[in-house]
Phi, psi and omega in degrees: 000137181290153178282144179266165183283159179306319181297313177298324178288329176287311170304313177302316180293323178294321183284329178298311186306310186291322175300319179290320175302321179272004178072024182276139173273168175294326183289324183288322172300311179302318174301317184300317186267357178074040179229177181270166181294326175296318174311306180295319178307305183302320183279323178301318183274001182065023174286332186221156176275146169290147176281144182302319179301315183297318177295328176292325182291316183298324177310317182286311180301328184266011173056045180250355173090301190208161178306316181293330178280339173295314176303316183296314179298322178286331170291339184268340183293137178266073181239153177267105180291330186266015181296146173288140180235123177285112185294335171300335178287342186236000000 
């Protein structure tokens, strides 16, 4: 699997944090965006980049208003994008 960019990892970490803050499971997110749980898991861990259409849907689900506000939110987050994530925890 190829390495993802720092931006991808930052966005993934911020969105994972927001998902957890809202008490949403990966399965609930997957259902909302019409994808599988594994798709969400890979993106939660920063292994793959989110699709722009999915980010637009997540902005609504995560109560951030719009794609652009979601990007602003992700950019403001003080998260460690390179932290090790145990896939068994998600």
